[in-house]
VOMI-778125 format. One record per residue (C-alpha): x, y, z; residue in three letters; residue number from 1. Coordinates in steps of 0.1 Angstrom, whole numbers. Example, Ala and Ser with C-alpha at 12.3 -4.5 7.8 and 13.67 -1.06 7.14 Angstrom:
# residues 2
SITE/px/py/pz/res/n
SITE/123/-45/78/ala/1
SITE/137/-11/71/ser/2
This chain:
# residues 100
SITE/px/py/pz/res/n
SITE/0/0/0/unk/1
SITE/28/24/9/unk/2
SITE/45/16/-24/unk/3
SITE/13/24/-43/unk/4
SITE/9/58/-25/unk/5
SITE/46/66/-31/unk/6
SITE/43/58/-69/unk/7
SITE/10/77/-71/unk/8
SITE/25/108/-54/unk/9
SITE/55/108/-77/unk/10
SITE/34/104/-108/unk/11
SITE/12/133/-96/unk/12
SITE/42/156/-90/unk/13
SITE/57/147/-123/unk/14
SITE/24/154/-141/unk/15
SITE/17/188/-124/unk/16
SITE/41/209/-145/unk/17
SITE/26/194/-176/unk/18
SITE/-9/203/-166/unk/19
SITE/2/238/-156/unk/20
SITE/18/246/-190/unk/21
SITE/-16/251/-205/unk/22
SITE/-20/282/-182/unk/23
SITE/11/299/-194/unk/24
SITE/8/331/-215/unk/25
SITE/13/326/-252/unk/26
SITE/41/346/-269/unk/27
SITE/17/369/-286/unk/28
SITE/9/385/-252/unk/29
SITE/-28/379/-254/unk/30
SITE/-54/364/-231/unk/31
SITE/-88/351/-242/unk/32
SITE/-117/338/-221/unk/33
SITE/-153/336/-234/unk/34
SITE/-144/355/-266/unk/35
SITE/-129/384/-247/unk/36
SITE/-94/392/-258/unk/37
SITE/-67/415/-244/unk/38
SITE/-36/422/-265/unk/39
SITE/-8/444/-252/unk/40
SITE/17/460/-274/unk/41
SITE/39/485/-255/unk/42
SITE/15/510/-239/unk/43
SITE/-14/502/-262/unk/44
SITE/-40/477/-251/unk/45
SITE/-65/463/-276/unk/46
SITE/-96/448/-261/unk/47
SITE/-121/429/-282/unk/48
SITE/-153/411/-274/unk/49
SITE/-160/432/-243/unk/50
SITE/-184/459/-255/unk/51
SITE/-202/474/-225/unk/52
SITE/-175/463/-200/unk/53
SITE/-149/483/-182/unk/54
SITE/-111/479/-185/unk/55
SITE/-97/482/-150/unk/56
SITE/-61/489/-144/unk/57
SITE/-49/479/-109/unk/58
SITE/-15/484/-93/unk/59
SITE/2/453/-77/unk/60
SITE/-7/468/-43/unk/61
SITE/-44/465/-52/unk/62
SITE/-51/502/-59/unk/63
SITE/-74/510/-88/unk/64
SITE/-52/532/-111/unk/65
SITE/-74/537/-141/unk/66
SITE/-107/526/-156/unk/67
SITE/-118/528/-192/unk/68
SITE/-152/521/-207/unk/69
SITE/-151/496/-236/unk/70
SITE/-177/510/-260/unk/71
SITE/-168/492/-293/unk/72
SITE/-164/456/-302/unk/73
SITE/-127/462/-307/unk/74
SITE/-112/492/-288/unk/75
SITE/-76/504/-284/unk/76
SITE/-66/521/-252/unk/77
SITE/-33/539/-246/unk/78
SITE/-21/535/-210/unk/79
SITE/-6/567/-197/unk/80
SITE/10/551/-167/unk/81
SITE/45/553/-151/unk/82
SITE/69/524/-154/unk/83
SITE/59/493/-134/unk/84
SITE/37/462/-133/unk/85
SITE/0/464/-134/unk/86
SITE/-30/441/-136/unk/87
SITE/-56/446/-163/unk/88
SITE/-91/432/-158/unk/89
SITE/-120/430/-183/unk/90
SITE/-149/409/-171/unk/91
SITE/-134/375/-162/unk/92
SITE/-101/381/-181/unk/93
SITE/-72/392/-159/unk/94
SITE/-38/400/-172/unk/95
SITE/-5/411/-156/unk/96
SITE/15/435/-177/unk/97
SITE/48/454/-174/unk/98
SITE/50/490/-186/unk/99
SITE/85/500/-197/unk/100
């Protein structure tokens, strides 16, 4: 029984990184959930599929830095923020970005 538990635990630990790789960000710097897409290119954020939602920009300390209304099916927003890391949220889509 111990041997079975040991083998099961080892197999689970070996499989965990493989399961987590599906959650990594793709190289195109975009996130998509339920047809809502956030694409970041420098300081320009393109949001699609979120008409009527709000784009919230939050600092890593949790403070709301900016909020933009998404009025079009595809909308570009220029982030006028100082250098640093921020969290972008539109509906259920959450994205961490770095502004240089």
